FIKE-582064 format. One record per residue: residue number from 1; residue in one letter; x, y, z of N, C-alpha, C, O in turn. Coordinates in Angstrom, 3 decimals, always signed. Atoms other than C-alpha are relative to their C-alpha. Layout:
FIKE-582064
NODE    i  aa        nx        ny        nz       cax       cay       caz        cx        cy        cz        ox        oy        oz
NODE  NUM   a         X         Y         Z         X         Y         Z         X         Y         Z         X         Y         Z
...
//
This chain:
FIKE-582064
NODE    i  aa        nx        ny        nz       cax       cay       caz        cx        cy        cz        ox        oy        oz
NODE    1   m    +0.845    -1.157    +0.017    +0.002    -0.013    -0.030    +0.834    +1.290    +0.017    +0.481    +2.271    -0.638
NODE    2   r    -0.801    -1.198    -0.085    +2.784    +2.464    +0.853    +0.582    +0.443    -1.340    +0.724    +1.643    -1.574
NODE    3   a    -0.570    -0.261    +1.233    +4.290    +2.188    -2.642    -1.049    +0.499    -0.952    -0.705    +1.135    -1.948
NODE    4   g    +1.002    -0.418    +0.867    +0.918    +2.836    -4.194    +0.000    -0.738    -1.331    +0.559    -1.828    -1.457
NODE    5   p    +0.141    +0.717    +1.300    +0.127    +2.009    -7.829    +1.351    -0.214    -0.724    +1.434    -1.039    -1.634
NODE    6   s    -1.292    +0.212    +0.651    +3.808    +2.309    -8.809    +0.611    -1.385    +0.388    +1.351    -2.003    -0.377
NODE    7   g    -0.414    +1.303    -0.438    +4.483    -0.815    -6.771    +1.359    -0.152    +0.586    +2.092    +0.828    +0.724
NODE    8   e    -1.269    +0.264    -0.602    +7.467    -2.424    -5.237    +0.429    -1.461    -0.329    -0.395    -2.329    -0.620
NODE    9   t    -0.445    +1.372    +0.306    +9.682    -5.473    -5.807    -0.381    -0.900    +1.141    -0.589    -0.446    +2.266
NODE   10   a    +0.314    +1.002    -0.966    +8.893    -8.679    -3.996    +1.111    +0.022    +1.077    +0.795    -0.101    +2.261
NODE   11   g    -1.022    -0.050    -0.977   +12.321    -8.454    -2.315    -0.099    +1.174    +1.008    +0.088    +1.023    +2.215
NODE   12   a    +0.176    -1.206    -0.840   +11.761    -4.976    -1.015    -1.227    -0.184    +0.993    -1.166    +0.231    +2.150
NODE   13   i    +1.162    +0.244    -0.874    +8.316    -6.013    +0.369    +0.376    -0.948    +1.036    +0.035    -0.717    +2.196
NODE   14   a    -0.402    +1.026    -0.953    +9.808    -9.106    +2.044    +0.852    +0.650    +1.088    +0.667    +0.377    +2.274
NODE   15   e    -0.925    -0.696    -0.895   +12.514    -6.903    +3.621    -0.817    +0.913    +0.965    -0.592    +0.901    +2.175
NODE   16   a    +0.659    -0.922    -0.815   +10.108    -4.295    +4.849    -0.956    -0.670    +1.024    -1.239    -0.114    +2.086
NODE   17   l    +0.922    +0.716    -0.859    +7.755    -6.867    +6.383    +0.692    -1.080    +0.819    +0.090    -1.754    +1.655
NODE   18   n    -0.749    +1.045    -0.698   +10.577    -9.133    +7.601    -0.697    -1.345    -0.099    -0.951    -2.013    +0.903
NODE   19   t    +0.778    +1.167    +0.376    +8.808   -12.015    +5.917    +0.868    -0.882    -0.860    +1.506    -0.369    -1.779
NODE   20   p    -0.791    +0.904    +0.885   +10.532   -15.097    +4.411    -0.665    -0.017    -1.406    -1.885    +0.056    -1.550
NODE   21   a    +0.452    -0.089    +1.376   +10.279   -15.125    +0.626    -1.136    -1.016    -0.345    -2.104    -0.611    -0.988
NODE   22   p    +1.095    +0.964    +0.303    +8.122   -18.332    +0.354    -1.312    +0.356    +0.576    -2.356    +0.146    -0.042
NODE   23   t    +1.270    -0.455    -0.685    +5.576   -16.982    +2.800    -0.550    +1.219    -0.763    -1.747    +1.286    -1.042
NODE   24   l    +0.477    -1.219    +0.674    +5.381   -13.629    +1.042    -0.522    -0.383    -1.385    -1.571    +0.100    -1.812
NODE   25   s    +0.410    +0.481    +1.303    +5.177   -15.355    -2.340    -1.422    -0.615    +0.016    -2.224    -0.363    -0.884
NODE   26   f    +1.308    +0.589    -0.140    +2.169   -17.324    -1.201    -1.062    +1.122    +0.224    -2.113    +1.068    -0.413
NODE   27   h    +0.969    -1.023    -0.244    +0.362   -14.209    +0.111    -0.148    +0.959    -1.188    -1.260    +1.387    -1.498
NODE   28   l    +0.132    -0.823    +1.226    +1.184   -12.089    -2.964    -0.814    -0.660    -1.028    -1.625    +0.000    -1.678
NODE   29   k    +0.711    +0.744    +0.981    -0.169   -14.851    -5.178    -1.487    +0.089    +0.315    -2.307    +0.305    -0.577
NODE   30   e    +1.439    +0.001    -0.375    -3.429   -14.926    -3.246    -0.622    +1.408    -0.078    -1.800    +1.524    -0.417
NODE   31   l    +0.448    -1.373    +0.162    -3.782   -11.127    -3.199    -0.125    +0.318    -1.511    -1.027    +1.069    -1.882
NODE   32   e    +0.115    -0.273    +1.405    -3.203   -11.047    -6.950    -1.235    -0.823    -0.578    -1.958    -0.321    -1.438
NODE   33   r    +1.079    +0.795    +0.412    -5.728   -13.898    -7.460    -1.322    +0.679    +0.459    -2.344    +0.551    -0.214
NODE   34   a    +1.248    -0.619    -0.450    -8.273   -11.918    -5.466    -0.200    +1.395    -0.676    -1.190    +2.082    -0.425
NODE   35   g    +0.085    -1.236    +0.780    -7.626    -8.918    -7.746    +0.336    +1.264    +0.836    -0.016    +2.376    +0.444
NODE   36   l    -0.327    -1.173    -0.813    -6.300    -6.658    -4.974    +1.362    +0.566    -0.285    +1.653    +1.691    +0.121
NODE   37   i    -1.298    -0.474    +0.458    -2.783    -6.364    -6.407    +0.187    -0.443    -1.374    -0.475    -1.371    -1.838
NODE   38   s    -0.443    +0.396    +1.344    -1.192    -6.512    -9.850    +1.434    -0.347    +0.062    +2.137    +0.043    +0.994
NODE   39   q    -1.437    +0.394    +0.151    +2.137    -7.987   -10.920    +0.416    +0.347    -1.421    -0.290    +0.111    -2.401
NODE   40   r    -0.633    -0.215    +1.326    +4.389    -6.844   -13.708    +1.502    -0.330    +0.080    +2.096    -0.399    +1.156
NODE   41   r    -1.487    +0.355    +0.034    +7.922    -7.716   -14.780    +0.689    +1.195    -0.525    +0.310    +1.757    -1.553
NODE   42   e    -0.932    -1.007    +0.518   +10.606    -5.103   -15.087    +1.357    -0.630    +0.125    +1.863    -0.871    +1.221
NODE   43   s    -1.230    +0.701    +0.171   +13.750    -6.687   -16.247    -0.098    -1.365    +0.677    -0.866    -2.228    +0.253
NODE   44   r    +0.072    +1.208    -0.688   +14.406    -9.448   -13.776    -0.883    +0.007    +1.240    -1.066    -1.004    +1.918
NODE   45   n    +0.796    -0.178    -1.162   +12.200    -8.102   -11.116    -1.565    -0.123    -0.264    -2.102    +0.217    -1.318
NODE   46   l    +1.451    +0.056    +0.000    +8.560    -8.790   -10.328    -0.495    +1.200    +0.925    -0.163    +1.302    +2.106
NODE   47   i    +0.456    -1.227    -0.737    +6.853    -5.548    -9.272    -1.504    -0.321    +0.385    -2.293    -0.738    -0.463
NODE   48   y    +1.378    +0.117    -0.508    +3.640    -5.787    -7.159    -0.551    +1.349    +0.417    +0.089    +2.109    +1.145
NODE   49   a    +0.599    -1.291    -0.317    +1.299    -2.870    -6.900    -1.471    -0.203    +0.424    -2.169    -1.097    -0.056
NODE   50   v    +1.424    +0.060    -0.452    -2.007    -2.296    -5.142    -0.918    +0.535    -1.028    -0.604    +1.513    -1.706
NODE   51   r    +0.974    -0.466    +0.896    -5.108    -1.959    -7.207    -0.961    +0.846    +0.864    -1.812    +0.289    +1.558
NODE   52   i    +0.632    -0.914    -0.913    -6.578    +1.055    -5.467    -1.509    -0.189    -0.081    -2.119    -0.344    +0.977
NODE   53   a    +1.412    +0.111    +0.162   -10.142    +0.754    -6.839    -0.464    -1.254    +0.651    -1.392    -1.224    +1.459
NODE   54   r    +0.389    +1.287    -0.640   -10.400    -2.860    -5.862    +0.108    +0.011    +1.509    -0.734    -0.522    +2.232
NODE   55   m    -0.164    -0.081    -1.490    -9.032    -2.124    -2.410    -1.068    +0.824    +0.609    -1.568    +0.500    +1.686
NODE   56   r    +1.112    -0.853    -0.545   -11.588    +0.634    -1.924    -1.324    -0.788    -0.002    -2.111    -0.673    +0.937
NODE   57   e    +1.201    +0.877    -0.010   -14.359    -1.834    -2.972    -0.023    -0.881    +1.178    -1.038    -0.944    +1.872
NODE   58   l    -0.127    +0.909    -1.100   -13.151    -4.339    -0.413    -0.232    +0.753    +1.319    -1.029    +0.313    +2.147
NODE   59   l    +0.153    -0.707    -1.278   -12.857    -1.767    +2.380    -1.407    +0.497    +0.147    -1.947    +0.437    +1.251
NODE   60   g    +1.371    -0.442    -0.055   -16.255    -0.347    +1.554    -0.956    -1.121    +0.380    -1.884    -0.907    +1.160
NODE   61   f    +0.801    +1.116    -0.387   -17.785    -3.829    +1.756    +0.218    -0.370    +1.494    -0.741    -0.583    +2.236
NODE   62   l    -0.277    +0.290    -1.368   -16.057    -4.555    +5.018    -0.650    +1.066    +1.003    -1.227    +0.726    +2.036
NODE   63   m    +0.561    -0.993    -0.871   -17.120    -1.248    +6.500    -1.598    -0.126    +0.096    -2.199    +0.032    +1.159
NODE   64   n    +1.499    +0.230    -0.043   -20.790    -1.881    +5.524    -0.379    -1.280    +0.755    -1.330    -1.311    +1.536
NODE   65   d    +0.334    +1.239    -0.533   -20.727    -5.445    +6.550    +0.339    -0.098    +1.538    -0.482    -0.617    +2.294
NODE   66   c    -0.385    +0.074    -1.394   -18.906    -5.167    +9.916    -0.656    +1.061    +0.856    -0.809    +0.890    +2.065
NODE   67   c    +0.581    -1.026    -0.754   -20.542    -1.945   +10.875    -1.434    +0.053    -0.074    -2.032    +0.920    +0.562
NODE   68   g    +1.457    +0.099    +0.135   -24.071    -2.857    +9.931    -0.574    +1.330    -0.534    -1.616    +1.781    -0.058
NODE   69   g    +0.523    -1.233    +0.573   -24.518    +0.318    +7.869    +0.235    +1.249    +0.908    -0.310    +2.320    +0.642
NODE   70   r    -0.284    -1.163    -0.885   -23.220    +2.579   +10.685    +1.527    +0.276    -0.088    +2.295    -0.228    +0.731
NODE   71   p    -1.390    -0.167    +0.212   -19.883    +3.814    +9.397    +0.751    +0.721    +1.182    +1.969    +0.615    +1.331
NODE   72   e    -0.598    -0.725    -1.136   -19.297    +5.959   +12.498    +0.607    -0.971    +0.985    +1.601    -0.650    +1.635
NODE   73   i    -0.601    +0.996    -0.864   -18.696    +2.750   +14.477    +1.345    -0.427    -0.508    +2.305    -0.483    +0.260
NODE   74   c    -1.321    +0.411    +0.542   -15.931    +1.610   +12.160    +1.012    +1.119    -0.046    +2.215    +0.876    +0.054
NODE   75   d    -0.881    -1.153    -0.031   -14.498    +5.079   +11.998    +0.678    +0.048    +1.330    +1.886    +0.281    +1.387
NODE   76   i    -0.566    -0.023    -1.365   -13.931    +4.953   +15.709    +1.004    -1.201    +0.196    +2.101    -1.052    +0.733
NODE   77   a    -0.895    +1.170    -0.052   -12.495    +1.395   +15.480    +1.275    +0.185    -0.758    +2.351    -0.183    -0.288
NODE   78   m    -1.118    -0.251    +0.884   -10.218    +2.408   +12.645    +0.967    +0.938    +0.640    +2.174    +0.701    +0.596
NODE   79   k    -0.889    -0.957    -0.663    -8.839    +5.348   +14.534    +0.690    -0.625    +1.194    +1.879    -0.402    +1.418
NODE   80   e    -0.623    +0.632    -1.200    -8.278    +3.299   +17.706    +1.109    -0.942    -0.443    +2.178    -0.963    +0.167
NODE   81   c    -0.930    +1.080    +0.427    -6.485    +0.463   +15.738    +1.182    +0.544    -0.754    +2.282    -0.004    -0.686
NODE   82   c    -0.978    -0.390    +0.988    -4.560    +2.519   +13.246    +0.691    +1.358    +0.211    +1.494    +1.791    -0.615
NODE   83   d    -0.605    -1.339    -0.234    -3.591    +5.874   +14.806    +1.553    -0.049    +0.001    +2.214    +0.898    -0.425
NODE   84   d    -1.457    +0.062    -0.161    -0.035    +4.658   +15.447    +0.652    -0.451    -1.311    +1.876    -0.387    -1.425
NODE   85   a    -0.528    +0.546    +1.261    +0.392    +3.220   +11.907    +0.577    +1.040    -0.860    +1.060    +0.740    -1.952
//
């Protein structure tokens, strides 16, 4: 998400998340399969980028589903959980 639509290499993502390459590879493949990220090749590197519109759709669905149509509830929860992020 931090790199935005320009994306980041798998190696840089693994390093930033301190995640072993096989574990990251599994998760990136699942995120791509779900349509939340895209993958492209630049030379020898695979670049992964967030698909902003799809991510917004997912977050909108989660906000409506978990908050029962009351977004102010989720807004409070999001602020509590994510203020330090």
